[in-house]
C-alpha angles and dihedrals in degrees: 000000000000092000091050090052092049091048091057099041106030104015095155092057098040095106091052090049091051089053091049091049090051092052092046091051091049091050091048089054091053091048092050091050093049092077095043117099089219092041095116092060093046091046090054090052091048093050092047088055091051091050093049090048092049092048092050093046096049093043090050092048092050092047089048091054094044096046096035093234130142108285098218096055094043092049092050092049092046092050090050092050092048090050092048093048091048092049091050092049093048091047091050092048092050092052 
């Protein structure tokens, strides 16, 4: 609902607001984990997820530019492939 409201009222700045909301949500997660006795472990998992997302996003963006394909679709597929590869590696390591 908030994003719909921002699209109607401040459409030109919606992308910046989405970025700010993402950063605020990430900071809120860190603050919530600060009081948790197992917060360090959860924070490591959270940061690993951010790194994997950043790697997938940047790889997808680079592939999109190199192959002249739509960025959104290439990024989504790249994120899915990074998640699948990570899952397979973690499963293999656990076995």
